[in-house]
C-alpha positions in Angstrom: 0.0 -0.1 -0.1 1.2 3.5 -0.7 1.3 6.4 1.5 0.9 10.1 1.4 2.5 12.8 3.4 0.6 15.5 5.4 2.4 18.9 6.1 5.3 18.6 8.8 4.0 18.8 12.3 0.5 19.0 11.3 -0.6 15.8 13.2 -3.3 14.2 10.8 -5.9 13.0 13.1 -9.5 12.3 11.6 -10.5 11.6 8.0 -13.6 11.3 6.0 -14.2 10.6 2.4 -16.7 12.6 0.2 -19.8 10.5 -1.4 -18.1 10.2 -4.8 -15.0 8.7 -2.9 -12.7 10.7 -4.9 -11.7 13.3 -2.2 -10.4 12.7 1.2 -10.4 15.2 4.0 -8.3 15.1 7.0 -8.5 17.4 10.2 -5.1 18.0 11.8 -4.7 18.0 15.5 -1.6 20.3 15.8 -2.5 22.9 13.1 -6.3 22.8 13.0 -6.4 22.5 9.3 -8.7 20.5 7.0 -6.4 19.0 4.3 -7.9 18.1 0.9 -6.5 15.1 -0.8 -7.7 14.1 -4.4 -8.3 10.3 -4.4 -7.8 7.9 -7.6 -11.0 5.8 -7.3 -9.1 3.0 -9.1 -5.8 3.0 -7.4 -6.7 4.8 -4.1 -3.6 7.0 -4.7 -3.9 10.3 -2.8 -2.5 13.8 -3.7 -2.6 16.9 -1.5 -4.6 19.7 -3.2 -5.1 22.2 -0.5 -5.9 23.1 3.2 -8.3 25.4 5.1 -8.2 26.5 8.7 -10.7 25.2 11.1 -9.5 27.5 13.8 -11.0 30.7 15.0 -8.4 33.3 14.6 -9.7 35.5 17.4 -8.9 32.6 20.0 -5.3 33.4 19.7 -4.3 29.8 19.6 -1.0 28.6 18.4 0.4 25.6 16.6 0.7 22.7 18.9 3.0 19.6 19.0 3.3 16.2 20.1 3.3 15.6 23.8 2.3 19.3 24.5 -0.6 20.3 26.9 -2.7 22.2 24.4 -5.2 23.6 27.1 -2.3 24.8 29.5 -0.3 26.2 26.7 -3.2 27.6 24.6 -2.5 25.6 21.6 -4.5 24.1 18.7 -6.2 21.0 19.3 -8.2 19.6 16.7 -10.3 16.5 17.3 -13.1 15.5 14.8 -14.4 15.9 11.4 -17.9 15.2 9.6 -19.5 15.7 6.3 -22.4 18.2 6.3 -24.4 19.5 3.2 -21.7 21.5 1.4 -19.4 21.9 4.4 -17.1 20.0 6.6 -17.8 20.3 10.2 -14.6 20.3 12.5 -14.1 20.5 16.3 -11.3 22.3 18.1 -11.0 21.4 21.8 -8.9 24.2 23.2 -11.3 26.9 22.3 -14.3 24.5 22.3 -15.6 25.4 18.9 -17.3 23.7 16.0 -16.5 25.3 12.6 -17.8 24.8 9.1 -15.1 24.4 6.3 -16.9 25.1 3.0 -16.2 22.5 0.2 -16.6 23.7 -3.4 -17.8 22.0 -6.5 -14.4 20.8 -7.4 -13.7 19.6 -3.7 -11.5 22.4 -2.6 -11.8 23.9 0.9 -12.1 27.4 2.2 -11.1 28.7 5.7 -13.8 28.8 8.3 -15.3 32.0 8.9 -18.0 31.2 11.6 -17.3 29.3 14.9 -19.9 27.9 17.4 -18.7 27.6 20.9 -19.8 24.3 22.3 -19.4 21.9 25.0 -16.1 22.2 26.7 -13.3 20.2 24.9 -15.5 18.7 22.1 -13.9 15.4 21.4 -16.7 14.0 19.4 -19.8 15.0 17.5 -22.0 13.7 14.7 -24.1 15.0 11.9 -27.3 13.5 10.7 -29.3 15.6 8.1 -30.3 18.7 9.8 -29.0 17.8 13.3 -25.7 18.0 14.9 -25.0 16.4 18.4 -21.8 17.4 20.3 -20.2 15.9 23.3 -17.3 17.5 25.3 -14.7 15.7 27.4 -15.0 18.3 30.1 -18.9 18.5 30.1 -21.6 16.6 31.6 -24.0 17.4 28.7 -24.4 16.9 24.9 -25.8 19.8 22.8 -28.3 19.3 20.1 -28.0 21.8 17.2 -30.1 22.5 14.2 -28.0 22.6 11.1 -28.8 25.7 8.9 -26.2 25.7 6.1 -23.0 26.7 7.7 -24.8 27.8 10.8 -25.7 26.1 14.1 -28.7 27.0 16.1 -28.7 25.5 19.7 -31.9 23.6 20.5 -31.3 21.8 23.5 -28.4 20.6 26.2 -29.0 17.2 27.7 -27.3 15.8 30.8 -25.3 12.7 30.1 -22.8 12.3 32.8 -18.9 13.0 32.8 -16.4 12.3 30.1 -18.7 12.0 27.0 -16.3 11.8 24.1 -18.0 10.0 21.1 -21.6 10.6 19.4 -23.1 8.1 16.8 -26.5 8.2 15.2 -27.8 4.7 14.1 
């Protein structure tokens, strides 16, 4: 099997394929970027096409590194990535945000421009049609949002207990 490089020090973490399976998107843990790779559907070969930021610039976070304490050092800490309608939703744990990274018709990605503060340290979330549910590692609740394009509307918070870190729709 072949391999493909990610930018040095970016810390590739979570990946998703688009519906056509001709693009792969990777959220990086240390740089908070969504990397766009084109994918050859015959061979599976990947080629890096571009990247977009999923980090709120007003949060003042800086590039992280392996072994760092992102919260104590105020560093980027990307966690999870899911496909929405025309956007990729990404979570960042240090600033506790969810961000929509827009995907163009050609698969290219654009920097997120809106950010929703959510449950503390959002490790996991899931998108199902018009709904997004987010869980935070430092929260005792999950948040239910209505997805309205690239915007989220908080509908409800529900008590779940400590340490929730994964959400799945079945």
